[in-house]
N, C-alpha and C positions, 0 to 999 in steps of 0.2 A: 448454519444452514446452507443448503444447496441451492444456488441462483438456476435459472434456464442455460445460461452459457456454461456453468460449471458443471451441470447435470450432463450436458452433452459431452463433456472432457470426461466426465467419470464413465460414462457409458461405453467409450470408446476404450477406456483403461481396463474395462471389465472385460474386455475380448470380442468388443463390436468389430465387425469387419468392414464397417463402412469406410469410404475415404476419410481421412482426417481433415478437419476443417484447417483455417489458417487461427482459430483460437485455440485448438488443440495443438499445434505446431508452437504456437507462442508461449504456452503453458508449459509446454516440456522443454522450453528453452532453445528449440531449433528456431533454423531462419524461417519467417512468416512474412506476410504481405500486410501492413497496418493500412492499407486502403481498402482492404477487405469489406464490403459493405455492413456486414454484421460486428466488424470490429468497430467501424465508424460510428454505428447506431449506439453501441455499448459506451464509448467515448462520449457522446451526445447527451447519453442519459446521464452519466457523471457529471458532466459540465452542468447540466440542469438542476441537479440535485445539490451539489456545492454551490451553486449561486443562490439557491435558495437559503442554504442554511446559512451563508457569509451576510444575507441581505435582514437576516432575522435581528429583531431588536435586541439590546442587550439585557433587557428585563425578562426576556421571555422565560416561562416557567420551566424548569429542569426537564420535567417530563415531554414538553412539547420539542425541546432542544435533542433531547436524546432519539425522538422519533425521527427529526429532520437528519442527524447524524447516522443512525440506521439505515435511512432511504439512502443515503450515500454508499454505504455498505452492502447495499441489497438484503438488507435485514427487515423483519416487520417491525411496527412499533412495540413497544414494551408493553407488556400486559398490565393490566390495572393493579396486581399485587405485587409488582416488581418493586424489590429495592433498588433504586437508582443510584445510590451510592455504591452500593457491593457489587451490582450485577452489570455496570456498564462502565467505560472509560470516560474520562472527560476530555472532550476535545474544544479548543479555541479556535474561533474566526478571526482572520480568513484561513481557508483549508483549501486545497488542493489536491485531487486524487485523479489519475488519468482514466481508471475504471472504476475503481472505490469496491467493486466485488472481489477484487484480487487481494484485498486489505483485510488482515484480521488481527484485531486489536483487543488484548485481554482485559477482562474487570481489572479496576485500580490502576489503570495506567493513567497517565496525564500527557496529553499533546497540546504545546504552546501554540500561539497564533502564528500565522504565516508559513505551515509547514506544507511541503510538497512531497506527494508519494507518486512517482512513475512505475505503477504497480502493475508493468507488463508480465512479470511472474509474480507468484505469492511474495507477500510481504508480511510477515508475521511478528508481532510487537506483543510481547511475554507479559505476566501480570507484573504489577508495580513499577513498570518501567517509566521514567521522566525524560520527557522529550524537551528542551529548551526550544526556543523561538528562532523561527528562520532556518530549521534543519530541513535537508532535502535527502530523500530515500530514492535512490535511482537504481531501480532493478530493470532497466532499459539500457540497452547498449546497439552498437552497431558493428558489421565486419570490418576489420582492420584494413582488408585490401579494398582499394577503391573500385576495383573492375567489379567487385560484386556489390560495394555499397551503392553506387549508381545514384546518389542524392534522394529526390523524392521517390523516384520509382524503383529504387532496389529494395531487397528485404532487410529487415530488423530481427533483432533477436533479444532474449534476456536472461538474467540468472536471478535465482531466488534471495532474497534478504531474511535473515533469522535474527531477532533481538531477544536473547532469552531472557528470563526473569530478572527483576530489581538490577537492571541497567540504567545509569544516569548519563544521559547525551547532552553534550552543553550546547550553547548557542551557536547557529551559523555552521553546523556541521555536516559534513556531505558524505552519505555512505553509500559507497559504490556498488555496482552489481556483484553477487554471489558470495557477499560479507555475511559470516556471522560473529554475534558479539556475545561472547560467553556470559554466563552467569555473573551478576553483580560489579560487571565491570564498570569504569567512567570513562567518557570519553570527553577529552577537554574541548573547550569552546574553539570554533574555528578549524577543526580537525578535517582532513580528508582521510576516511578510511578505505582502505582498497584491499585489504588483506582480512582472512578470518583472525578473530583476537580473542583472545581468553585472559589476556592480562590485565591486571586491575586498573590501570590508568594508560588511555590511549591518547597520545599528544599531552599539549597543554605544558605548562611550565612545572 
């Protein structure tokens, strides 16, 4: 489902001649300025939604928990007739996302506790993906040239991350910008994944 910021990007992609916003530059993987007021507001929204999700009691009914995780992702609460186990992923707290609305998590997937998503660009988690605890997805990066990077005042950029269906990611893995994990592969605990991988086992013993 399109969010207001995503709708802005979609309009530009459809041929809108208006100047690109920092959000649109960010989503394209171009250099952008994270201090842009609209981006700051989007991150504040996600931080508040994540805090609400993480404060929820452990015995919160599944429907209410799905509503809270959907709030992070910029999605509406589940309809009354939804099959909560079939139609939605399971996400455990604590959970942290930079924007939330640039994260797509397919039904049947499981995200263990203490996972972090820097969703500067899209991060897509396919069906039946298993994500261990303490896994970090970094779709955000910075220019390598310090003359462009300029600390807090310089631009940033990002690259999309794609995790295809039936992938298993072990605990404490780091997924770097631009990575695609192919269908069915396994990433061993503690691995740092820097390149596109379609092999059956990445890292581990």
